[in-house]
Rosetta silent file (secondary structure, phi, psi, omega in degrees, C-alpha in Angstrom):
SEQUENCE: MAVEVVEVTEQSRDDYDVVVVGGGAAGLNGALTLARARRSVLVIDAGAPRNAPAAGVHGLLALDGTPPAELLERGRAEVRGCGGQVISGEVGAVAREDRGPFGEGFTVALADGRTVRARRLLVTAGLADELPDIPGLRGRWGRDVLHCPYCHGWEVRDRAIGVLACGPPSVHQALLFRQWSADVTLFTHTGPAPTGEEAEQLAARSISVVHGAVAAVEIVEDRLTGVRLADGTVVGREALAVSPRMVARADFLEPLGLRAVEHPSGIGEHIPADATGRTEVPGVWVAGNVTDPAAQVGAAAAAGTTAAARINADLVTEDTRQAVAAHRDPFSADSEARTCELVTGDRRHGL
SCORE:     score description
SCORE:     0.000 S_00000001
   1 L     0.000  130.736  174.958   28.283   -6.596   -1.833 S_00000001
   2 L   -89.143  126.121 -173.999   27.346   -8.191    1.468 S_00000001
   3 L  -114.269  127.552  178.466   24.743   -6.230    3.286 S_00000001
   4 L   -90.667  129.563  171.995   24.079   -6.717    7.056 S_00000001
   5 L  -107.495  117.667 -171.573   20.552   -6.308    8.299 S_00000001
   6 L   -69.393  137.162 -175.749   20.569   -5.643   11.968 S_00000001
   7 L   -82.742  171.523 -177.662   18.541   -8.050   14.116 S_00000001
   8 L   -67.626  147.978  179.432   15.974   -6.895   16.751 S_00000001
   9 L  -117.179  179.529  179.969   17.832   -5.841   19.919 S_00000001
  10 L   -66.943  -20.555 -175.205   16.961   -5.543   23.673 S_00000001
  11 L   -92.557    2.525  177.851   15.991   -1.858   23.047 S_00000001
  12 L   -67.230  142.377  175.314   13.470   -2.842   20.324 S_00000001
  13 L   -86.944  172.978  173.010    9.797   -2.286   21.025 S_00000001
  14 L  -115.793    8.832 -173.185    7.002   -4.782   20.481 S_00000001
  15 E  -144.918  119.883 -173.634    4.343   -2.074   19.617 S_00000001
  16 E  -128.658  156.535  169.118    4.589    0.387   16.743 S_00000001
  17 E   -61.674  -45.111 -173.878    2.424    3.059   15.041 S_00000001
  18 E  -144.831  134.569  163.549    3.269    1.282   11.730 S_00000001
  19 E  -103.773  120.981 -178.327    4.911   -1.991   10.610 S_00000001
  20 E   -99.707  118.680 -179.727    6.258   -1.922    7.119 S_00000001
  21 E   -94.010   98.571 -173.879    6.417   -5.397    5.544 S_00000001
  22 L   124.486  128.839 -175.386    9.162   -5.352    3.022 S_00000001
  23 L  -121.801   44.502  177.220   12.515   -3.504    2.919 S_00000001
  24 L   -97.966 -162.518 -173.000   12.826   -2.497   -0.656 S_00000001
  25 H   -60.451  -37.744  177.017   12.642    1.023   -2.195 S_00000001
  26 H   -65.435  -49.903 -174.739    8.841    1.298   -1.463 S_00000001
  27 H   -73.586  -31.620  176.836    9.124    0.157    2.211 S_00000001
  28 H   -77.106  -39.900 -178.923   12.134    2.164    3.060 S_00000001
  29 H   -71.274  -29.898  170.511   10.998    5.256    1.577 S_00000001
  30 H   -69.312  -39.477  177.404    7.609    4.907    3.309 S_00000001
  31 H   -63.418  -39.499  171.645    9.400    4.033    6.544 S_00000001
  32 H   -60.445  -46.593  178.473   11.622    7.159    6.100 S_00000001
  33 H   -59.149  -46.457 -169.523    8.532    9.372    5.595 S_00000001
  34 H   -76.936  -33.179 -179.691    6.839    7.980    8.660 S_00000001
  35 H   -65.013  -43.580 -176.157   10.025    8.174   10.803 S_00000001
  36 H   -71.266  -22.386  173.830   10.432   11.764    9.841 S_00000001
  37 L   -84.179    4.665  178.730    6.780   12.298   10.842 S_00000001
  38 L    63.078   43.759  168.041    7.944   11.133   14.361 S_00000001
  39 L   -99.691  148.276  175.643    5.970    7.840   14.076 S_00000001
  40 L   -80.216  119.227 -173.708    7.394    4.654   15.637 S_00000001
  41 E  -135.169  138.786  175.184    8.023    2.411   12.622 S_00000001
  42 E  -121.087  130.312  173.634    9.461   -1.027   12.120 S_00000001
  43 E  -105.185  122.873  175.295   10.632   -2.408    8.775 S_00000001
  44 E  -102.795  115.669 -168.970   10.574   -6.139    8.460 S_00000001
  45 E  -113.326  117.444 -174.992   12.931   -7.129    5.688 S_00000001
  46 L   -83.818   -8.712  168.289   12.932  -10.767    4.292 S_00000001
  47 L    77.692   24.270  170.349   16.306  -10.011    2.509 S_00000001
  48 L  -124.742   76.009  179.612   15.271  -11.133   -1.048 S_00000001
  49 L   -74.050  145.268 -172.419   14.972   -8.061   -3.200 S_00000001
  50 L   -68.065  -28.582 -176.000   13.648   -8.792   -6.620 S_00000001
  51 L   -93.464    6.932 -176.636   16.444   -6.645   -8.388 S_00000001
  52 L   -48.508  -40.189 -176.321   19.338   -8.319   -6.475 S_00000001
  53 L   -72.250  -17.092 -173.680   20.805   -9.988   -9.534 S_00000001
  54 L   -71.159  151.794  173.714   21.020   -6.636  -11.416 S_00000001
  55 L   -75.574  -25.232  174.720   24.259   -4.721  -11.506 S_00000001
  56 L  -158.785  161.453  174.465   22.615   -1.345  -10.927 S_00000001
  57 E   -85.065  136.641  176.089   19.402    0.420  -10.440 S_00000001
  58 L  -119.387  159.000 -176.155   18.424    2.502  -13.513 S_00000001
  59 L    72.241   17.021 -177.718   16.085    5.459  -14.182 S_00000001
  60 L  -112.297  111.202 -170.404   16.579    6.826  -10.795 S_00000001
  61 L   -57.481  128.669 -178.401   17.659   10.488  -10.887 S_00000001
  62 L    74.303  -13.515 -179.085   21.123   11.074   -9.408 S_00000001
  63 L  -124.312    8.721  177.406   21.528    7.483   -8.532 S_00000001
  64 L   -49.009  129.171 -177.088   21.415    5.795  -11.826 S_00000001
  65 L    87.353   -6.620 -178.239   23.702    2.716  -11.852 S_00000001
  66 E   -60.199  131.628  175.223   23.811    2.429   -8.118 S_00000001
  67 L   -57.607  125.334 -176.162   24.238   -1.265   -7.056 S_00000001
  68 H   -49.250  -35.517  175.684   20.835   -2.352   -5.611 S_00000001
  69 H   -69.252  -27.941  174.224   22.399   -3.528   -2.311 S_00000001
  70 H   -73.053  -32.878  178.492   24.119   -0.196   -1.849 S_00000001
  71 H   -60.762  -58.629 -173.856   20.874    1.562   -2.447 S_00000001
  72 H   -64.582  -34.610  179.677   19.163   -0.468    0.253 S_00000001
  73 H   -60.107  -47.030  174.891   22.013   -0.240    2.615 S_00000001
  74 H   -59.067  -50.287 -173.815   21.917    3.640    2.388 S_00000001
  75 H   -59.854  -46.614 -174.368   18.081    3.614    2.768 S_00000001
  76 H   -62.001  -43.617  172.763   18.281    1.498    5.996 S_00000001
  77 H   -54.023  -47.968 -177.845   20.775    3.920    7.483 S_00000001
  78 H   -59.049  -43.828  178.630   18.459    6.858    6.649 S_00000001
  79 H   -65.995  -51.137 -178.295   15.567    5.202    8.330 S_00000001
  80 H   -54.217  -40.561 -179.461   17.540    4.376   11.429 S_00000001
  81 H   -57.128  -29.968 -179.578   18.953    7.839   11.405 S_00000001
  82 L   -97.892    6.738  173.816   15.321    9.156   12.035 S_00000001
  83 L   104.465   -8.760 -176.684   14.522    6.692   14.765 S_00000001
  84 L   -82.885  160.767  179.342   12.935    3.876   12.709 S_00000001
  85 E  -114.048  148.411  176.800   14.016    0.355   13.083 S_00000001
  86 E  -127.142  124.087  174.893   14.878   -2.353   10.408 S_00000001
  87 E  -124.435  155.079  167.107   15.029   -6.043   11.245 S_00000001
  88 E   -87.699  142.754 -175.657   15.544   -9.183    9.170 S_00000001
  89 L   164.236  160.515  178.667   12.670  -11.559    9.145 S_00000001
  90 L  -123.026  131.239 -178.335    9.918  -13.090    7.167 S_00000001
  91 E   -79.640  127.242  175.277    6.243  -12.471    8.050 S_00000001
  92 E   -96.059  -30.271  171.198    4.186  -15.571    8.502 S_00000001
  93 E  -165.271  161.776  177.291    0.749  -14.150    9.245 S_00000001
  94 E  -134.567  143.175 -176.891   -0.922  -11.097   10.334 S_00000001
  95 E  -136.176  143.557  175.405   -4.272  -10.836   12.522 S_00000001
  96 E   -71.168  140.042  179.685   -6.538   -7.930   13.504 S_00000001
  97 E  -126.261  136.454  172.460   -6.307   -7.087   17.039 S_00000001
  98 E   -83.782  121.132 -178.607   -8.779   -5.090   19.296 S_00000001
  99 L  -103.327   22.062  168.169   -6.829   -2.467   21.093 S_00000001
 100 H    68.491 -128.322 -175.517   -9.670   -1.412   23.364 S_00000001
 101 H   -62.763  -13.962 -168.779   -9.774    2.462   23.647 S_00000001
 102 H  -102.645   17.238 -177.380   -7.005    2.855   21.039 S_00000001
 103 L    78.822 -160.716 -178.959   -9.076    1.301   18.196 S_00000001
 104 E  -100.000  160.122  179.422   -8.143   -1.708   16.183 S_00000001
 105 E  -148.906 -158.339  179.978   -4.565   -2.741   15.242 S_00000001
 106 E  -142.367  143.745  172.898   -2.714   -5.728   14.079 S_00000001
 107 E  -100.758  128.715 -175.956   -0.584   -8.584   15.340 S_00000001
 108 E  -113.781  117.499  173.568    2.343   -9.396   12.964 S_00000001
 109 E  -108.998  128.839 -178.746    3.857  -12.811   13.580 S_00000001
 110 E   -91.590  156.824 -169.677    7.132  -13.628   12.081 S_00000001
 111 L   -62.737  -20.359 -171.271    8.189  -17.079   10.815 S_00000001
 112 L   -95.707    0.719  169.959   10.822  -17.482   13.592 S_00000001
 113 L   110.247   -8.251  177.609    8.206  -16.991   16.391 S_00000001
 114 L   -69.892  151.107 -176.814    8.731  -13.280   17.086 S_00000001
 115 E  -134.294  141.634  170.988    5.572  -11.110   17.325 S_00000001
 116 E  -131.102  159.966  175.311    5.019   -7.316   16.993 S_00000001
 117 E  -122.132  154.939 -175.782    1.976   -5.194   17.151 S_00000001
 118 E  -147.243  146.016  175.024    1.018   -2.241   14.921 S_00000001
 119 E   -85.705  -25.332  174.067   -1.714    0.304   14.619 S_00000001
 120 E  -139.249  162.039  175.508   -1.343    0.260   10.807 S_00000001
 121 E  -120.606  135.775  169.883    0.304   -1.855    8.177 S_00000001
 122 E  -123.845  111.624 -177.819    2.171   -0.775    5.062 S_00000001
 123 E   -95.596  120.576 -176.537    2.855   -3.779    2.800 S_00000001
 124 L  -138.955   41.345 -168.192    5.650   -3.447    0.356 S_00000001
 125 L   -74.841   -5.039  177.783    6.665   -7.088    0.072 S_00000001
 126 L    75.060 -160.070 -175.140    7.180   -6.912   -3.767 S_00000001
 127 E  -144.757  169.965  178.584    6.499   -9.808   -6.138 S_00000001
 128 E  -110.180  134.725 -179.701    7.984  -13.048   -7.454 S_00000001
 129 E   -94.643  120.755 -179.822    8.932  -13.350  -11.133 S_00000001
 130 E  -103.149  110.763 -175.277    7.771  -16.794  -12.452 S_00000001
 131 L  -101.697  152.139  176.600    9.926  -17.543  -15.522 S_00000001
 132 L   -50.867  149.069  177.954    9.474  -20.204  -18.240 S_00000001
 133 L   -80.339   77.690 -173.634   11.121  -23.488  -17.474 S_00000001
 134 L  -129.046  123.719 -177.956   14.076  -23.267  -19.972 S_00000001
 135 L   -54.158  140.472  177.901   17.453  -24.430  -18.800 S_00000001
 136 L    84.085  -11.902 -176.032   19.923  -21.669  -18.210 S_00000001
 137 L   -64.813  -57.525 -176.754   17.201  -18.926  -18.043 S_00000001
 138 H   -61.384  -42.288 -178.500   16.995  -18.236  -14.334 S_00000001
 139 H   -61.612  -17.139  179.828   20.703  -18.079  -13.861 S_00000001
 140 H  -105.081   -2.137 -175.308   21.005  -15.157  -16.324 S_00000001
 141 E   -56.487  131.544  175.976   17.871  -13.336  -14.936 S_00000001
 142 L    85.946   -3.100 -179.338   18.641   -9.655  -14.290 S_00000001
 143 L  -115.300  -86.131  173.875   21.931   -9.826  -16.230 S_00000001
 144 L  -114.195    7.496  168.832   21.432  -10.578  -20.041 S_00000001
 145 E  -114.176  113.653 -169.027   18.003  -12.182  -19.566 S_00000001
 146 E  -141.375  172.379 -177.843   15.701   -9.194  -18.755 S_00000001
 147 L  -127.933  -26.808 -167.534   12.236   -7.892  -19.029 S_00000001
 148 L  -112.991  116.703 -179.798   12.050   -4.089  -18.763 S_00000001
 149 H   -73.168  -24.647  176.225   13.552   -2.018  -21.594 S_00000001
 150 H   -75.567  -18.044  174.672   13.433    1.043  -19.390 S_00000001
 151 H   -85.993  -37.274 -175.062   15.447   -0.703  -16.801 S_00000001
 152 H  -130.900    3.749 -179.981   17.982   -2.373  -19.033 S_00000001
 153 L   -56.601  -46.941  177.922   17.449   -1.121  -22.566 S_00000001
 154 H   -67.166  -25.142 -177.283   20.387    1.265  -22.616 S_00000001
 155 H   -76.943  -22.206  176.104   22.784   -1.348  -21.317 S_00000001
 156 H  -113.622   20.751  179.988   21.960   -3.700  -24.378 S_00000001
 157 L   -57.983  150.414  179.611   21.489   -0.923  -26.951 S_00000001
 158 L    51.201   23.171  172.695   22.525   -1.924  -30.507 S_00000001
 159 L   -96.441  169.257  170.820   23.067   -5.549  -29.477 S_00000001
 160 L   -80.371  101.805 -174.720   21.361   -8.645  -30.888 S_00000001
 161 E   -98.512  127.915  171.921   18.230   -8.852  -28.793 S_00000001
 162 E  -108.899  153.376  176.086   15.831  -11.760  -28.600 S_00000001
 163 E  -123.513  119.495  178.527   12.334  -11.681  -27.233 S_00000001
 164 E   -85.649  115.146 -177.215   10.810  -14.878  -25.894 S_00000001
 165 L   -70.556  123.343  177.711    7.038  -15.034  -26.479 S_00000001
 166 L  -126.064   -0.071 -176.759    5.374  -15.874  -23.138 S_00000001
 167 L   162.510 -170.797 -172.685    1.921  -14.449  -23.808 S_00000001
 168 L   -57.278  -33.271 -176.493   -0.069  -11.584  -25.476 S_00000001
 169 L   -72.506   -5.534 -167.506    2.458   -8.839  -24.319 S_00000001
 170 H   -71.165  -35.981  173.728    5.303  -10.327  -26.211 S_00000001
 171 H   -62.778  -39.797 -176.175    4.755   -8.623  -29.581 S_00000001
 172 H   -65.825  -46.844 -177.744    4.431   -5.203  -27.743 S_00000001
 173 H   -58.020  -39.459 -179.556    7.728   -6.142  -25.949 S_00000001
 174 H   -68.605  -36.495  171.797    9.547   -6.775  -29.160 S_00000001
 175 H   -61.499  -36.715  175.629    8.292   -3.530  -30.535 S_00000001
 176 H   -70.475  -37.989 -178.425    9.552   -1.734  -27.577 S_00000001
 177 H   -69.372  -21.396 -179.091   13.014   -3.248  -27.607 S_00000001
 178 L   -70.095  -11.680  170.439   13.312   -2.306  -31.318 S_00000001
 179 L   -67.416  -26.994 -177.414   13.701    1.333  -29.947 S_00000001
 180 L   -99.751  -13.821 -172.460   17.060    0.260  -28.516 S_00000001
 181 L  -156.392  144.542  176.904   18.359   -2.004  -31.229 S_00000001
 182 L   -87.506   -6.656 -175.187   17.849   -2.541  -34.992 S_00000001
 183 L  -114.199   86.256 -176.104   18.504   -6.306  -34.362 S_00000001
 184 E  -133.414  136.532 -177.171   15.581   -7.819  -32.572 S_00000001
 185 E  -126.114  135.825  170.716   14.148  -11.322  -33.069 S_00000001
 186 E  -101.592  124.012  176.183   10.921  -12.717  -31.619 S_00000001
 187 E  -101.839  124.006 -179.268   10.936  -16.375  -30.769 S_00000001
 188 L   -73.437  -13.759  173.703    7.475  -17.748  -30.714 S_00000001
 189 E    50.734 -127.704 -172.742    8.500  -20.655  -28.477 S_00000001
 190 L   -90.163    1.615 -176.512    5.346  -22.731  -27.648 S_00000001
 191 L   -90.078  174.457  174.405    2.899  -19.863  -28.690 S_00000001
 192 L   -71.917  151.329 -177.699    1.198  -19.173  -31.925 S_00000001
 193 L   -71.490  132.375  176.963    2.836  -17.371  -34.782 S_00000001
 194 L   -53.054  135.737  178.286    1.848  -13.620  -35.038 S_00000001
 195 L  -130.121  168.452  173.975   -0.832  -12.947  -37.620 S_00000001
 196 H    61.548 -130.829 -172.923   -2.680  -10.123  -39.093 S_00000001
 197 H   -72.349  -23.612  173.299   -1.962   -6.740  -37.837 S_00000001
 198 H   -69.871  -42.335  177.883    0.791   -7.942  -35.370 S_00000001
 199 H   -63.202  -40.991 -178.671    2.649   -9.678  -38.103 S_00000001
 200 H   -65.207  -41.872 -179.361    2.580   -6.583  -40.260 S_00000001
 201 H   -59.582  -50.592 -179.465    3.819   -4.463  -37.342 S_00000001
 202 H   -58.040  -43.313  179.094    6.829   -6.785  -36.877 S_00000001
 203 H   -64.520  -45.321 -176.510    7.628   -6.883  -40.577 S_00000001
 204 H   -65.548  -29.945  178.175    7.384   -3.097  -40.781 S_00000001
 205 L   -97.877    7.016  175.555    9.866   -2.668  -37.986 S_00000001
 206 L    64.231   31.658  174.606   12.208   -5.304  -39.417 S_00000001
 207 L   -90.290  119.718  176.309   11.735   -7.645  -36.415 S_00000001
 208 E   -77.427  159.132 -178.100   12.416  -11.171  -37.448 S_00000001
 209 E  -123.811  124.851 -176.985   10.222  -14.046  -36.231 S_00000001
 210 E  -121.358  116.022  179.142   11.742  -17.499  -35.393 S_00000001
 211 L   -86.083  157.237  178.620    9.273  -20.453  -34.894 S_00000001
 212 E   109.860  152.022 -178.612    9.806  -23.511  -32.759 S_00000001
 213 L   -75.035  147.757  173.308   10.182  -24.180  -29.112 S_00000001
 214 E   -83.000  121.791 -178.516   13.230  -22.841  -27.186 S_00000001
 215 E   -92.676  -36.188 -175.950   15.156  -25.605  -25.568 S_00000001
 216 E  -168.687  166.345  170.505   17.958  -23.532  -23.772 S_00000001
 217 E  -104.019  140.040  178.270   20.046  -20.483  -23.714 S_00000001
 218 E   -95.067  129.140 -178.481   23.655  -20.759  -24.746 S_00000001
 219 E  -119.152  133.999  179.113   26.297  -19.398  -22.419 S_00000001
 220 E  -128.875  130.194  177.281   30.038  -18.844  -23.237 S_00000001
 221 L    42.466   51.276  178.757   32.439  -17.397  -20.746 S_00000001
 222 L    57.771   39.829  171.204   29.605  -16.150  -18.440 S_00000001
 223 E  -148.758  147.424  177.693   27.729  -14.320  -21.135 S_00000001
 224 E   -69.906  134.903 -176.684   24.655  -15.186  -23.284 S_00000001
 225 E  -125.708  -20.685 -176.237   25.582  -15.923  -26.794 S_00000001
 226 E  -169.936  178.872  178.840   22.447  -17.571  -28.389 S_00000001
 227 E  -127.414  118.941 -176.067   19.131  -19.272  -28.101 S_00000001
 228 E   -95.474  126.881  176.488   19.046  -23.028  -28.907 S_00000001
 229 E   -91.171  170.816 -176.425   15.727  -24.444  -30.312 S_00000001
 230 L   -65.812  -26.737  175.367   14.351  -27.857  -29.773 S_00000001
 231 L   -78.478    2.083 -170.984   15.664  -28.883  -33.306 S_00000001
 232 L    82.847   -4.204  175.778   19.211  -27.916  -32.325 S_00000001
 233 L   -67.693  131.028  179.113   19.325  -24.733  -34.240 S_00000001
 234 E  -110.051  131.648  175.495   21.204  -21.900  -32.356 S_00000001
 235 E  -108.785  115.450  178.741   20.201  -18.323  -33.105 S_00000001
 236 E   -65.030  126.008  175.964   22.960  -15.984  -31.925 S_00000001
 237 L  -143.431  154.014  174.230   21.722  -13.371  -29.410 S_00000001
 238 L  -107.903  -14.831  173.981   23.375  -11.203  -26.803 S_00000001
 239 E  -152.583  150.064 -179.720   20.431  -10.505  -24.687 S_00000001
 240 E  -133.113  124.119  179.710   17.097  -12.112  -24.315 S_00000001
 241 E   -88.991  131.219  179.147   13.785  -10.285  -23.128 S_00000001
 242 E  -130.927  135.731  177.013   11.232  -12.335  -21.217 S_00000001
 243 L  -100.447   95.880 -179.527    7.851  -11.382  -19.818 S_00000001
 244 L   -75.217  167.873  173.413    7.557  -13.340  -16.563 S_00000001
 245 E   -91.176  122.069 -178.395    4.367  -13.901  -14.703 S_00000001
 246 E   -94.867  124.672 -172.430    4.489  -11.570  -11.773 S_00000001
 247 E  -122.447  120.989  177.270    2.961  -12.719   -8.433 S_00000001
 248 E   -62.001  139.801  177.634    2.482  -10.568   -5.433 S_00000001
 249 L   -93.918   83.528 -170.122    4.211  -11.844   -2.244 S_00000001
 250 L  -143.559   22.599  179.481    1.218  -11.312    0.045 S_00000001
 251 H   -52.702  -41.800 -171.085   -0.041  -14.789    1.158 S_00000001
 252 H   -60.895  -14.530  175.635    0.323  -13.621    4.759 S_00000001
 253 H   -80.419  -10.908 -175.268   -2.577  -11.110    4.210 S_00000001
 254 H   -58.728  -38.690 -177.076   -5.079  -13.861    3.577 S_00000001
 255 H   -64.807  -20.835  176.819   -6.239  -14.092    7.223 S_00000001
 256 H   -88.137   -2.181 -172.924   -7.377  -10.450    6.952 S_00000001
 257 L    77.886   21.600  179.969   -9.401  -11.336    3.734 S_00000001
 258 L  -109.640  115.914 -177.312   -7.009   -9.490    1.476 S_00000001
 259 L  -130.313  150.808  177.211   -5.969  -11.721   -1.451 S_00000001
 260 L   -71.060  145.658  178.115   -4.069  -11.127   -4.722 S_00000001
 261 E  -124.415  169.373  179.665   -6.130  -10.902   -7.812 S_00000001
 262 E   -66.811  139.585  179.630   -5.362  -10.880  -11.482 S_00000001
 263 L   -75.359  142.931 -178.789   -3.856   -7.591  -12.701 S_00000001
 264 L   -59.813  -26.094 -179.034   -5.989   -5.868  -15.461 S_00000001
 265 L   -69.386  -22.476 -175.248   -2.865   -5.940  -17.709 S_00000001
 266 L    87.329    4.808 -175.715   -2.734   -9.769  -17.595 S_00000001
 267 L   -90.453    5.556  179.642    0.892   -9.769  -16.496 S_00000001
 268 E   142.555 -151.041 -177.112    0.098  -11.502  -13.159 S_00000001
 269 E  -115.903  148.501  177.344   -1.431  -10.973   -9.719 S_00000001
 270 E  -146.965  173.579  173.029   -1.351   -7.960   -7.431 S_00000001
 271 L   -96.265  111.257 -175.265   -3.092   -6.477   -4.301 S_00000001
 272 L   -66.088  140.239  179.052   -5.633   -3.938   -5.574 S_00000001
 273 L  -154.844  159.018  174.709   -5.479   -0.465   -3.944 S_00000001
 274 L   -67.116 -173.071 -178.223   -6.548    3.157   -4.568 S_00000001
 275 L   -69.726  -24.289 -178.645   -4.149    5.821   -5.745 S_00000001
 276 L   -92.052    0.389 -176.882   -2.859    6.402   -2.206 S_00000001
 277 L    91.420    3.932 -177.285   -2.216    2.656   -1.540 S_00000001
 278 E   -73.260  124.004  172.612   -5.271    2.192    0.735 S_00000001
 279 L   -88.095  177.742  176.662   -6.645   -1.371    0.314 S_00000001
 280 L   -64.529  -15.537 -175.637  -10.174   -2.643    0.942 S_00000001
 281 L  -101.293  119.036 -176.843   -9.120   -3.746    4.441 S_00000001
 282 L   -57.475  138.730 -177.048   -9.089   -0.900    6.887 S_00000001
 283 L    91.153  -10.987 -177.485   -5.647   -0.068    8.299 S_00000001
 284 E  -116.953  126.192  178.083   -3.690   -1.728    5.539 S_00000001
 285 E  -115.867  157.600  175.077   -1.839    0.086    2.744 S_00000001
 286 E  -133.727  162.243 -178.527    0.356   -1.290    0.012 S_00000001
 287 L  -163.502  152.089 -176.790    2.953    0.212   -2.180 S_00000001
 288 H    84.145 -157.013 -170.563    5.464   -0.790   -4.864 S_00000001
 289 H   -68.373  -15.153  176.148    5.494   -3.933   -7.028 S_00000001
 290 H   -63.992  -26.831  178.670    3.035   -5.782   -4.693 S_00000001
 291 L  -118.774  -22.632  179.869    0.267   -3.602   -6.037 S_00000001
 292 L  -131.022   89.943 -178.000    1.918   -2.131   -9.161 S_00000001
 293 L   -50.836  -36.432 -175.294    3.840   -4.808  -10.935 S_00000001
 294 L   -83.755   -5.083 -176.708    5.343   -2.498  -13.551 S_00000001
 295 L   -70.143  129.814  178.537    6.658    0.062  -11.227 S_00000001
 296 L   -80.503  178.478 -177.180   10.401    0.857  -11.433 S_00000001
 297 H   -58.352  -43.372  176.673   12.403    1.773   -8.335 S_00000001
 298 H   -63.851  -42.927  177.747   11.631    5.476   -8.463 S_00000001
 299 H   -71.579  -39.382  172.744    7.927    5.001   -8.764 S_00000001
 300 H   -52.551  -48.554 -174.285    7.959    2.318   -6.091 S_00000001
 301 H   -67.939  -38.354  176.812    9.772    4.711   -3.679 S_00000001
 302 H   -62.769  -41.014 -179.428    7.369    7.476   -4.541 S_00000001
 303 H   -69.280  -32.502  168.828    4.298    5.275   -3.883 S_00000001
 304 H   -60.359  -36.920  172.090    5.826    4.440   -0.555 S_00000001
 305 H   -63.892  -46.979 -177.649    5.966    8.075    0.352 S_00000001
 306 H   -60.208  -49.653  177.033    2.409    8.594   -0.794 S_00000001
 307 H   -55.048  -55.701  179.547    1.081    5.714    1.292 S_00000001
 308 H   -50.161  -46.717 -178.014    3.105    6.807    4.438 S_00000001
 309 H   -58.905  -43.629 -177.158    1.671   10.297    4.116 S_00000001
 310 H   -71.059  -35.309 -178.618   -1.849    8.965    4.148 S_00000001
 311 H   -70.397  -33.707  178.535   -1.190    6.582    6.904 S_00000001
 312 H   -67.234  -37.041  178.084    0.165    9.386    9.051 S_00000001
 313 H   -65.870  -36.139  178.207   -2.862   11.415    8.311 S_00000001
 314 H   -66.125  -36.845  178.677   -5.120    8.557    9.170 S_00000001
 315 H   -74.494  -37.606  177.933   -3.332    8.266   12.579 S_00000001
 316 H   -63.023  -38.950  176.879   -3.521   12.027   13.308 S_00000001
 317 H   -59.593  -52.536 -177.514   -7.280   11.664   12.720 S_00000001
 318 H   -63.623  -49.067 -174.639   -7.399    8.771   15.235 S_00000001
 319 H   -58.822  -43.228  179.047   -5.187   10.562   17.719 S_00000001
 320 H   -61.582  -46.731 -178.645   -7.355   13.667   17.461 S_00000001
 321 H   -64.487  -37.737  176.732  -10.580   11.700   18.040 S_00000001
 322 H   -63.711  -37.952 -178.887   -9.011   10.087   21.098 S_00000001
 323 H   -70.604  -41.291  175.710   -7.746   13.456   22.479 S_00000001
 324 H   -56.747  -46.531  174.966  -11.152   14.932   22.047 S_00000001
 325 H   -56.509  -48.872  177.232  -12.820   12.078   23.917 S_00000001
 326 H   -63.754  -41.558  177.023  -10.384   12.604   26.775 S_00000001
 327 H   -46.803  -51.099 -173.231  -10.919   16.308   26.693 S_00000001
 328 H   -69.522  -39.877 -170.359  -14.692   15.887   27.127 S_00000001
 329 L  -139.089   93.940 -170.759  -14.410   13.316   29.896 S_00000001
 330 L   -80.909   -9.757  178.709  -10.881   13.337   31.410 S_00000001
 331 L  -106.392   11.209 -175.834  -11.800   10.754   34.008 S_00000001
 332 L   -73.685  168.045  176.373  -13.257    7.930   31.832 S_00000001
 333 H   -67.160  -27.922  173.935  -11.692    4.509   31.656 S_00000001
 334 H   -66.068  -45.802 -177.477  -10.708    5.240   28.054 S_00000001
 335 H   -67.398  -35.219  173.092   -8.873    8.393   29.158 S_00000001
 336 H   -58.050  -46.926 -176.876   -7.134    6.529   32.020 S_00000001
 337 H   -69.386  -39.625  172.394   -5.935    3.977   29.622 S_00000001
 338 H   -59.938  -41.390  173.703   -4.788    6.619   27.236 S_00000001
 339 H   -62.553  -40.646  174.400   -2.781    8.451   29.909 S_00000001
 340 H   -57.485  -43.505  172.957   -1.191    5.245   30.848 S_00000001
 341 H   -54.162  -42.238 -176.841   -0.265    4.692   27.226 S_00000001
 342 H   -73.988  -36.569 -172.399    1.364    8.119   26.966 S_00000001
 343 H   -74.985  -54.905 -168.041    3.184    7.927   30.278 S_00000001
 344 H   -91.557  -24.557  173.221    4.446    4.413   30.483 S_00000001
 345 H    63.162 -132.001  177.589    4.943    3.597   26.830 S_00000001
 346 H   -72.390  -11.562  178.711    6.328    0.025   26.450 S_00000001
 347 H   -62.852  -25.536 -175.093    6.739   -0.422   30.143 S_00000001
 348 H   -64.972  -16.090  176.789    3.044   -1.119   30.336 S_00000001
 349 H   -97.588    6.513  175.009    3.854   -4.509   28.743 S_00000001
 350 L    84.438   15.687  179.440    6.323   -5.274   31.435 S_00000001
 351 L   -81.950    0.000    0.000    9.419   -4.740   29.194 S_00000001
């Protein structure tokens, strides 16, 4: 399904309470919460959702099986219906900005030269899946080459499932997929053969182990039919589970001193944050896969809401502090500036 993302229009602002970087479930749910809280909010969507190859979103109550593009289209409409804005674009860099009597904020520069300003940032840019360099693998990603049994296990239940060893989590992944099928094979690929307790666990669960490097996946009539080893042997499989290395899409945060670090699970890199999504950089929150690589759509959306609520509370605190200062000294320079802000809005920028 082709999904149109509306470009910035003449009515668009250049200054927002919150700019949301990323238009997936976390970003849109966060933006919806903020818009419903009567905050000015802009979502910048790069248009490359991680789950785009999948036929449907799963594990999401009342929406199980909804095509990802349809879910996002409906989400954008809901955000716009509450006054939020969604534009297509890719963020190139962000910088901290001194907003005088209004505290600090951020300048967000898009790759195409556009610039917007924000009092707070919610980063929900997701992650990139780095897959093994095996011919045919990337083209099947999200279809019959998959990684999450909770996302795809039901769709491949009772089929012949292969698990490609890509690191320490692979044995655990094989044991998980055994819940959905009695026919599971672990391909050690270039890694060591399981030994000790792991080998015993695999044997006890009747999970076979195939040694040798995997050279390619076999495709017949647009479906995966097997895994071909370097020696030419083909092992018939109908689905292949892979644990990709997951890397946060957050390079643009580096000018703020916020960098991705290794996730404690060892599955890749993420932006650390507390339970509300607050990062170590004041004014910046994160939600979804950019900070929680294992989060499914429902969890990512919920995290977006949690972060949005805390952002709004933070802004309420700042608004109250400014109002108290103006109440105490209604003729100060700061109060005059605040009055101008409230009365003229974007016109103060000459728009």
